[in-house]
C-alpha positions in Angstrom: 60.6 124.7 59.5 58.4 121.5 59.0 61.1 120.0 56.9 63.6 120.4 59.8 61.2 118.8 62.3 60.9 116.0 60.0 64.4 115.6 59.6 64.9 115.5 63.3 62.2 113.0 63.7 63.7 110.7 61.2 67.3 111.1 63.1 65.4 110.0 66.3 63.9 107.0 64.7 67.2 106.1 63.1 68.8 106.4 66.7 66.2 104.5 68.5 65.0 101.5 66.3 66.2 98.7 64.2 62.8 97.8 62.5 63.4 98.0 58.9 59.9 99.3 58.0 60.3 102.2 60.4 63.6 103.0 59.1 62.5 103.0 55.6 59.7 105.3 56.5 61.8 107.5 58.4 64.2 107.8 55.6 61.4 108.8 53.1 59.6 111.1 55.3 62.7 112.7 56.7 64.7 113.0 53.4 67.6 111.1 54.7 70.3 111.1 51.9 73.3 108.7 51.7 75.6 111.6 50.4 74.8 114.1 53.3 73.8 116.7 50.6 70.7 118.8 50.5 68.5 116.8 48.3 64.6 116.0 48.1 61.6 117.9 48.2 62.8 120.3 51.1 65.4 121.6 48.9 62.8 123.1 46.4 60.7 124.2 49.1 63.4 126.2 50.8 64.5 127.6 47.6 61.2 128.8 46.6 60.5 130.3 49.9 63.9 132.1 50.0 63.2 133.5 46.5 60.0 135.0 47.6 61.1 136.4 50.9 64.2 138.2 49.8 64.7 141.1 47.7 66.2 140.3 44.2 69.2 142.2 45.1 70.2 140.1 48.2 68.9 136.5 46.7 72.6 135.4 45.5 74.1 136.2 48.9 71.2 134.4 50.7 71.5 131.4 48.4 75.3 131.4 48.9 74.9 131.7 52.6 72.3 128.8 52.8 74.7 126.4 50.7 77.8 127.6 53.0 75.7 126.6 56.3 74.5 123.4 54.7 78.0 122.3 53.7 79.6 123.5 56.8 76.9 121.6 58.8 77.7 118.4 56.5 81.3 118.7 57.2 80.8 118.8 60.9 78.5 116.0 61.1 81.0 113.8 59.3 83.5 115.0 61.8 81.5 114.1 64.6 80.8 110.6 63.4 84.5 109.7 64.2 84.2 110.8 67.6 83.3 107.5 69.2 86.1 105.8 67.5 88.6 108.3 68.6 87.3 108.0 72.1 87.6 104.1 71.8 91.2 104.6 70.5 91.9 106.5 73.5 90.3 104.1 76.0 87.5 106.0 77.1 84.6 103.9 78.9 82.0 106.6 77.6 82.7 105.2 74.2 81.9 101.7 74.9 78.2 102.8 75.8 78.1 105.0 72.5 79.5 102.4 70.0 
């Protein structure tokens, strides 16, 4: 849960500032990855926690479910990144405030 909070904090910093040193600190602390994949220290911690809390017979299903949810969230995030451009092409005034 802590890693999720750190990632959310890093996202807020990225959205609200343009100071390079703050962006670098947020990227390091929040484990912002350029590829959108699940990397960094949080991946190892999550996998270790799952391995300890799930019975051995269910581990494969739990790891597969976690990877599926992470991939789906990454795909939805990539799709959402194009929404302001689509709104701009359709002439929405709201998109001008976003972009």
